[in-house]
N, C-alpha and C positions, 0 to 999 in steps of 0.2 A: 405605450406612450409614457414618458417620464412625467413627474410632477411639474417640473419646470416648463416642459412643452405644454402641458395642460393649462398652467397658469398664464402662459403667453397667449394662448387661444382665448382663455377666459377674459383677459384684459381687453382684447379686441372687441369681444361681444358685449362687454360691459358698456362701452361708450355707444355702441349701436342701441342698446337698451335705453340709454339716457335720451337719445334722440326720439325714440319711439314714445317713451314716457312723457317727454316734453310736448310732443304733438298731440298725444292723447289728452293731456291736461289742458293745454291752452288753445287747441284747435286752430282756427283761422288767424289767431293773433301771431302765429309763427309763420313767416313768409319764406317758404323754401327757395323761391327764386332769388331773393335777396342774399340768402346764405350761400347759394351757388356762386353768384357773382363775386361776393366777398372772398370766397375760397379760391376761385379760378383766377381772378384778376389781381389779387393782392397777396394773400397768405402763401400761395404756392410759389411765389417769387422767393420768399425767405427759405422755403424748403429746398428749392433748386440751388441757391447760393450756398446754403449750409452743406448740402451733400457734395457739391462739386469742389468745395474748398476744404474738405475734411483732411485730405492728404494729397501729396503730389501725384499726378497722373504719370505712370510710366508704362513702357511697352510690355513689361512682364505681366502686367495685370490686364492688358487689353484683349487677350485672346478669348477669355471666358465671355465677356460681354459681346464680343464680335460673333462668337458661336451662338450665343443666345439670340442675337439679331438674325443670324442666318437661318436658324430653325424657325423663328417667327415668320420670316419672309417666305420660306418654303411652305409653311402652313397656310399663309395668306394666298399664295398662288394656287393652292389646291382648293381653298374655300371660295374664291371668287367665282369660278364657273359652276361649282356645286350649288352655292347659294342662289345664283342667277337661275339655275334650273329648278330649284325646289320652292323658291319664294317669289311670288309675283308682285306683292305689295312692296313699294320702294323702301319704306321704313323697316319692315321686317327683314328685307334683304340686306339692308345696311347693318342691322343688329346681328344677323346670322353670319355676316362676313367678318366683322371685326370684334365682336364682344369677347369671344374666347381668347383672343390674342392679348387683351389688356388685363393681366392678372394683378393680384394684390401683392406685388413684389416688395412694396415698402412697408405698409402698416402691418401686414401679416408675415410677409416673406423674410424681412430682416430679423425681427425678434425670434421667429421660429428657426431661422437658419442659425442664429447664435445659440439657441437652446440645443440644436442637434449637432452642430459642428464646432462650437466654441468661438472665441474671439478671433481666431485665425481666419475665420470666414468673412469678417466684416469688410475688408477691402473689396472682395469679390461681390458680396451682396450689394454694396453701395454702388459699384459701377454697373452691375446688371440692372439695378433699379433706375439708374440714370438713363440707360438705354431704353428702358421701358417708358420713362418720361417722354423721350423723343418719339417713341411709337405712339403714345397717347396723343401728343400734340401735333402729330403729322398725319399718320394713317388714321388714327382715331377721329381726329377733327374732320378729316376729309370725308370719311364714310358716314359719321353721324350727321354731319351737315348736309350730306347728299340726300338724306331723307326729305329735305325740304328746300334745298338750294341747288343751283346749277353747278356744273363742274367748275366753272370759272369762279363763282362765288365761294364754293367750298375751298378752293385753293387760297382765295383771299382771306377766308376765315382762319386759316393756319397762320398766315402772316400777321394777322391782327392780334393774336394772343401774346401778351407780354412775357409769359413764362418762357417761350421759345427764345426770345431775344435775351432774357435774363440768363438762360443757360449758356448762350454763346459768349456773353460778357464774362460769366464766371469761369468758363473754360479758358478764355484768353488770359484772365487774371492768374489762374492756376499755372498755365504754361509759362507765364512771365515771372513766376516765382513768388507771387504775392501770398503772404500768410496772415490771415486775420488776427488781430490782437485778441486778448482774452475777452475784453469788453464787447468787441464786434462779434466774436464767435458766440458769446452768450446771447446777444440780441438775435442773431440769425437762428440759433437753436430754439429760442422762445417762439419765433415765428414759425419755424419748421414743425415743432410739436403742436402748435396751435392749428396749423394746416392739417396735419394728420388727424388730430382729434375732431376738427370741424368736419372733415370728410366722413368719418364714422358716424358722427351725430346726424349729419345730413342723410346718410343711408337709413338710419333709424326713423327719421322723419318721413321718408318716402315709404318705408315699410308700413307705416300706420294706415296709409290710404289703399293698401293692396286688398283686393277681394279675390276669393278663389275663382270666381267666374272670369277674372281677367287673365288667368293663366292660359297661355297659348301652348297647348301640349306639343304640337309639332315643333315649334320654335324651341321650347324647353328641351325636348329630346335631342334636337340638333346641337344646341349650345353645349349641353352636358356631354354629349357624345364626342364633340370636337375637343372640349377641354380635357376630358378624362380618358379618352380612348385614342383619337387621332393624333393629337399633339404628343402624348407620351410615346406612342409607337414611332413617330418621326424622330423624337428625341433619342430613343433607344438606338435607332438605326444610325443616326449621325454620330452620337457619342461613342458607339461601338467602332467607328472607323478612325477615331483620333486618339493620339497618345496624350494622355492628360492624367493628372493626379486623381485617384478615386474620390478624394474629398471634393475637388472642384467639379467633377462630373456629378456628384451627388447634389452639390449646391445648384448647379445648372438645372438638373432634373426637378428639384424642389421648386425653384422659381418658375418653371414652366407649367407646373400643375397646381399652383396655388389658385384659389377661387377667383372669380371675377372681381376686379377692383371697383371701389366706389367711384372712381374717375369715369367709369362707364355711365353712371347715373348723372354725374356732373355734366358731361358732354351731351347726353340725351336730353337733359333738361335745358341746357343752354341753346340747343338747336331744335328743340321741339320734336325730338325723334322718339316718341312713345316712352317717356321716362318711367312710367309705371310698369310697363312691360319689361324694361331693362332692369328695374329694381327687383322684379320677380326673379329674373335670371341670376342676378347677383346673390340674392337670398338663397335660392335653391342650390347653386353651386357651393355656397358657404356651408349649407347643411350637409351636402354630399361629402364635402372635404373633411368634415368632422369625423365621418366614418373612415375615410382614407387615412386620416392622421394616425389612427391606431396601428396601422400596418406600415407607416412610413419608414420606421427604422429598418424593417425587413426589406422593403423595396430598395432602400438606399444601399444596402449591403450587396446588392447585385452588381454594383460598380466596383 
């Protein structure tokens, strides 16, 4: 692993440590629920607009994110019956079904992708991350809210989230040819980076409350097996059947195996779907990925 790749990872874990240290110092004075609401309902709107208005959307770039979505949906279709068979608790089943699909394509995937593939990867990384945003706020919201809500209410929860509507508006503006001015772009960028930083800090806050006795070994084995074995195998199979630049295949594979996103914790907290258990899964996949990161350059050469 290069020094630049290592520094990219180190920067991510630094902000997680900030959240952990803040909760450790101030305890109950820090309200994680309030931070979740601020991030999900306000700051992530800035992140969505900033990402979608970064450059014009054209058909040449759409194949990679479309393929990312296809692999995600294939994985989901496999996990739905398997999770139903293995997990009887509704909340555990929801986590087992969707957690591994929501990877850290933004906070970790984008800087790591740039470190491994250079600036030429930015358009692909951005669009794949945007597809992941839609996965988070459709499939993710549906399954995490299913832990406590009916099917009808889970569907309504998707519609209620402002970030989904913000994405639709931003796409419409992009297709209409709107280009934000320097001042507007800087404002959106400030909100976007605040959102990414807030999510990492929130992850650290949740880590503080984790106890080893809270680790569900069966759920942990399932989530890690899905993230680092099942999804990569599906990705290899699908990518092997398409004609595409080796660099783009490498970017797609990287974005599919990055550890679980903090958005999992946000949604689990928002819909009371065992947020501590979800935080454990995010943390463990992040630790496992640190080991995988050392052999990533070798893995990516296979494409």
